[in-house]
Structures are given as structure tokens and as C-alpha cells.
LOBA-290432 format. One record per residue (C-alpha): chain; y, z, x. Coordinates in nm, 3 decimals. Layout:
BEGIN
- A_Y_Z_X
...
//
This chain:
BEGIN
- A_9.992_7.923_-2.046
- A_10.093_7.559_-1.992
- A_10.008_7.336_-2.284
- A_9.792_7.038_-2.193
- A_9.772_6.890_-2.540
- A_10.098_6.694_-2.535
- A_9.947_6.423_-2.311
- A_9.625_6.242_-2.384
- A_9.389_6.079_-2.137
- A_9.527_5.731_-2.200
- A_9.859_5.835_-2.045
- A_9.688_5.955_-1.728
- A_9.491_5.647_-1.625
- A_9.514_5.465_-1.296
- A_9.516_5.774_-1.076
- A_9.344_5.766_-0.739
- A_9.346_5.754_-0.363
- A_9.425_5.418_-0.203
- A_9.433_5.269_0.146
- A_9.762_5.184_0.317
- A_9.700_4.825_0.422
- A_9.837_4.636_0.124
- A_10.148_4.419_0.133
- A_10.238_4.215_-0.174
- A_10.405_3.874_-0.158
- A_10.464_3.821_-0.530
- A_10.810_3.679_-0.605
- A_10.895_3.938_-0.870
- A_10.798_4.241_-0.666
- A_11.083_4.489_-0.636
- A_10.979_4.682_-0.327
- A_10.652_4.792_-0.175
- A_10.576_5.147_-0.071
- A_10.251_5.133_0.127
- A_9.996_5.162_-0.154
- A_10.219_5.075_-0.450
- A_10.473_4.826_-0.579
- A_10.675_4.768_-0.894
- A_10.737_4.449_-1.091
- A_10.978_4.365_-1.369
- A_10.770_4.226_-1.650
- A_10.688_4.262_-2.017
- A_11.024_4.168_-2.162
- A_11.385_4.075_-2.093
- A_11.628_4.346_-1.984
- A_11.836_4.463_-2.278
- A_11.546_4.436_-2.523
- A_11.301_4.691_-2.663
- A_11.019_4.511_-2.481
- A_11.161_4.541_-2.128
- A_10.934_4.723_-1.881
- A_10.908_4.783_-1.506
- A_10.539_4.832_-1.431
- A_10.370_4.967_-1.119
- A_10.056_4.847_-0.941
- A_9.823_4.938_-0.655
- A_9.694_4.718_-0.373
- A_9.418_4.587_-0.599
- A_9.679_4.459_-0.846
- A_9.569_4.725_-1.095
- A_9.841_4.883_-1.306
- A_9.898_5.251_-1.225
- A_10.118_5.534_-1.347
- A_10.418_5.589_-1.118
- A_10.436_5.947_-1.244
- A_10.074_6.039_-1.169
- A_9.949_5.791_-0.905
- A_10.235_5.779_-0.655
- A_10.213_6.083_-0.427
- A_10.499_6.332_-0.421
- A_10.514_6.352_-0.042
- A_10.602_6.037_0.151
- A_10.574_6.182_0.503
- A_10.654_6.479_0.724
- A_10.901_6.425_1.007
- A_10.887_6.657_1.309
- A_11.196_6.706_1.520
- A_11.394_7.022_1.591
- A_11.228_7.150_1.275
- A_11.003_6.991_1.018
- A_11.143_6.777_0.736
- A_10.940_6.664_0.437
- A_11.032_6.329_0.283
- A_10.951_6.267_-0.081
- A_10.893_5.951_-0.282
- A_11.194_5.886_-0.505
- A_11.145_5.641_-0.794
- A_11.474_5.477_-0.891
- A_11.513_5.449_-1.269
- A_11.887_5.380_-1.288
- A_12.068_5.207_-0.998
- A_12.414_5.325_-0.901
- A_12.688_5.180_-1.128
- A_12.448_5.096_-1.413
- A_12.474_5.220_-1.773
- A_12.134_5.139_-1.930
- A_11.954_5.471_-1.992
- A_11.621_5.393_-1.822
- A_11.334_5.633_-1.755
- A_10.969_5.660_-1.661
- A_10.822_5.682_-2.010
- A_10.587_5.981_-2.019
- A_10.441_5.889_-2.360
- A_10.338_5.530_-2.293
- A_10.023_5.400_-2.128
- A_10.070_5.392_-1.747
- A_10.423_5.534_-1.784
- A_10.632_5.223_-1.705
- A_11.010_5.240_-1.673
- A_11.172_5.141_-2.001
- A_11.504_5.186_-2.174
- A_11.536_5.498_-2.385
- A_11.566_5.446_-2.760
- A_11.748_5.670_-3.006
- A_11.751_5.606_-3.380
- A_11.606_5.263_-3.314
- A_11.884_5.161_-3.074
- A_11.871_5.110_-2.699
- A_12.059_5.389_-2.520
- A_12.351_5.329_-2.284
- A_12.560_5.581_-2.091
- A_12.895_5.580_-2.273
- A_13.065_5.796_-2.008
- A_13.078_5.498_-1.770
- A_12.879_5.369_-1.475
- A_12.665_5.638_-1.314
- A_12.809_5.729_-0.971
- A_12.480_5.746_-0.777
- A_12.123_5.615_-0.777
- A_11.923_5.817_-1.029
- A_11.552_5.862_-1.082
- A_11.265_6.106_-1.051
- A_10.999_6.255_-0.827
- A_10.635_6.169_-0.907
- A_10.375_6.442_-0.956
- A_10.632_6.693_-1.083
- A_10.683_6.832_-1.434
- A_10.938_7.070_-1.584
- A_10.711_7.268_-1.812
- A_10.844_7.315_-2.169
- A_10.628_7.622_-2.242
- A_10.716_7.827_-1.935
- A_11.057_7.966_-1.842
- A_11.203_7.856_-1.511
- A_11.215_8.141_-1.257
- A_11.588_8.098_-1.191
- A_11.738_7.973_-1.517
- A_11.517_8.177_-1.750
- A_11.481_7.875_-1.980
- A_11.191_7.632_-2.040
- A_11.174_7.291_-1.877
- A_11.263_6.960_-2.042
- A_10.907_6.817_-2.041
- A_10.987_6.547_-1.782
- A_10.944_6.486_-1.408
- A_11.214_6.634_-1.183
- A_11.534_6.427_-1.178
- A_11.692_6.312_-0.852
- A_12.048_6.204_-0.771
- A_12.042_5.993_-0.452
- A_12.385_5.980_-0.286
- A_12.384_5.640_-0.110
- A_12.673_5.407_-0.185
- A_12.439_5.106_-0.211
- A_12.263_5.056_-0.547
- A_11.883_5.051_-0.533
- A_11.691_4.805_-0.744
- A_11.525_4.963_-1.047
- A_11.166_5.056_-0.962
- A_11.234_5.097_-0.591
- A_11.022_5.368_-0.426
- A_11.221_5.526_-0.143
- A_11.162_5.813_0.100
- A_11.429_6.080_0.052
- A_11.525_6.419_0.193
- A_11.621_6.694_-0.053
- A_11.965_6.844_0.012
- A_12.028_7.067_-0.289
- A_11.983_7.116_-0.663
- A_12.221_7.145_-0.960
- A_12.099_7.400_-1.223
- A_12.178_7.192_-1.531
- A_12.097_7.324_-1.879
- A_12.068_7.041_-2.132
- A_12.048_7.153_-2.496
- A_11.883_7.482_-2.401
- A_11.634_7.331_-2.155
- A_11.618_7.351_-1.777
- A_11.699_7.008_-1.632
- A_11.732_7.040_-1.255
- A_11.918_6.760_-1.078
- A_11.795_6.744_-0.718
- A_12.041_6.598_-0.470
- A_11.882_6.371_-0.209
- A_11.957_6.115_0.059
- A_11.746_5.809_0.146
- A_11.601_5.768_0.494
- A_11.763_5.421_0.494
- A_12.110_5.576_0.470
- A_12.314_5.561_0.792
- A_12.404_5.928_0.745
- A_12.045_6.042_0.694
- A_12.010_6.220_1.029
- A_12.349_6.388_0.989
- A_12.302_6.534_0.639
- A_12.035_6.798_0.578
- A_12.223_7.060_0.377
- A_12.516_7.104_0.138
- A_12.764_7.187_0.414
- A_12.684_6.866_0.599
- A_12.695_6.668_0.275
- A_13.045_6.798_0.205
- A_13.153_6.722_0.562
- A_13.040_6.359_0.558
- A_13.079_6.281_0.187
- A_13.354_6.517_0.064
- A_13.354_6.601_-0.307
- A_13.001_6.478_-0.374
- A_12.868_6.810_-0.506
- A_13.152_6.860_-0.754
- A_13.130_6.498_-0.864
- A_12.759_6.533_-0.943
- A_12.811_6.866_-1.124
- A_13.097_6.731_-1.334
- A_12.922_6.406_-1.420
- A_12.604_6.563_-1.556
- A_12.786_6.849_-1.723
- A_13.025_6.626_-1.918
- A_12.868_6.279_-1.956
- A_12.738_6.352_-2.306
- A_13.084_6.440_-2.431
- A_13.146_6.064_-2.460
- A_12.878_6.068_-2.734
- A_13.061_6.343_-2.921
- A_12.833_6.620_-2.792
- A_12.920_6.951_-2.633
- A_12.919_6.968_-2.251
- A_12.594_7.063_-2.084
- A_12.586_7.410_-1.931
- A_12.518_7.523_-1.577
- A_12.296_7.818_-1.490
- A_12.360_8.051_-1.194
- A_12.736_8.031_-1.258
- A_12.727_7.669_-1.149
- A_12.600_7.744_-0.797
- A_12.429_7.447_-0.634
- A_12.113_7.558_-0.458
- A_12.063_7.486_-0.090
- A_11.783_7.273_0.052
- A_11.541_7.563_0.106
- A_11.575_7.691_-0.251
- A_11.550_7.336_-0.381
- A_11.220_7.285_-0.198
- A_11.082_7.588_-0.385
- A_11.188_7.439_-0.720
- A_11.014_7.119_-0.621
- A_10.692_7.296_-0.529
- A_10.695_7.506_-0.848
- A_10.723_7.194_-1.060
- A_10.456_7.015_-0.858
- A_10.228_7.306_-0.947
- A_10.319_7.271_-1.315
- A_10.217_6.905_-1.291
- A_9.883_6.998_-1.135
- A_9.817_7.232_-1.425
- A_9.920_6.964_-1.671
- A_9.672_6.705_-1.549
- A_9.389_6.938_-1.450
- A_9.213_6.932_-1.790
- A_9.302_6.573_-1.876
- A_9.161_6.355_-1.601
- A_8.964_6.358_-1.276
- A_9.243_6.340_-1.019
- A_9.222_6.286_-0.642
- A_9.511_6.457_-0.465
- A_9.637_6.282_-0.156
//
């Protein structure tokens, strides 16, 4: 059974169904995404007080994790492609370890803290845009169907392969290409591979084979980075489940849906939630 006691109601506020007519003109807005937008506020970057907060069209603060819908849109063509809302936590080439904080009111993006110190990636600049999918949760009390290990208690992570850095807090429509089965300190920590619909190669890349054709070496680069980046902190390398096999887009979609279901179970007894 999924534990629902690790989050209290105060972390699940601001959830609802909103219209799609809002456009914000505030000077410190990062990027709008129909109903929602993010703003840098609450402290200077590089301090413990720094936050990126998210708002709805009524200028009410909301949780990016719980309020922003998972699905952005469904595109019909030769087949049917679902686009998902990707929240950028760490832009390409950055080193500040930023994340949607699951334990703070409204879950703003903030820099991770360890032993009282702000965390930075010591392995070097991250090679791709990095962030998460809203309305997903890797359950820590239930073993993943493929890895056989519990989740890491966070939303699903996403590695977006564009060469252009996104601004922190950007909400972007992405297509899921694959998934790396990372095991971090005994916990399942899937790294979904995605491409933004703003990328010039978007229509040409829908699976791992096409990714390798147009951006050779990307899969191995992502695997190696997340397997070994903690070694720069003196830690052992992360492990890979499934003998290091990167899952294809179809299998990755199933992982996404499983973890969306975990999230639904998580919030079901904590708040009245309107699914979009």
C-alpha cells in the first residue's frame, strides 16, 4: 500500500482546473504555459532563500508538481503522439543542484542543501536540460515493476536533449523518446529522455534509433553522466538496472503512466483534486 503520510495538506494546496485565456506581462516572468507561469523571486540565486515560484492566471501561487497537468496535448498525424509538460529545474551547462522541493509549501524550485551547504554538481556542467514531469511520483514503498526496487520519492526526472539551455522554471511540451533505468543508492530513479517541440529535430526524432541517427552518442552520454557524476563527490557509481538497456518510447510511456497512477494514489487522501 502506498503511504500517504509523508506529505501533509499544506504541501498540496493550489490545485485546480483553470481556463486557458491568461497571458502574463510581468517583467520577471520566465515563460507562460497557458494556465501557468513561473517567476524568480524570494531570494538571490546562490543563497538559501532563492526560489522559483509558480502561479495561475489569477496570480495565485500554485504547486508546479500538483497543479500543472502532466499532459500538454495530443498530436495526431500518422499515429498519435502525446506531449507532456516538462518543468526545467536545471538548464543545460549549469551546476547548481536545483529541484522542485516536495517538502515545502507550494513546491517551488530551490537549490538542494546538504549538511547546511548549497549543493553543486562537482562533475561539471550538466550536458542537457534537466527537470521533471508534474503529477508523477516514484513511490518509495512499492517496488518498480522492471527494476524490482522502490522509487526515490520524487517526481519522474527528465533529460531534454536540446542544445539550447532553457531558463529555469520553463514549462515546455516534450515528446518522450526513451528511459534510462538508473539505480541511485538502492532506489529506482528513472531518467526519461525527451525532446522539446521547439527543437528543429522534433518531427524527425521519435525513438532511440532516430535519436542516435540525428544526435549520435546521446544515449551513451546520458547513461555515463548519470551513472558516474557522483564519483566526483567521492561516492560509488550509480548502478543501471536491466543490464543498462535504455527503454524505448513505448516502454517509457508505460513507466510514465505507472508513476502518474502512484501520484494519484498519493494525493487521493490528502486533498480534493480536480483532474484535467
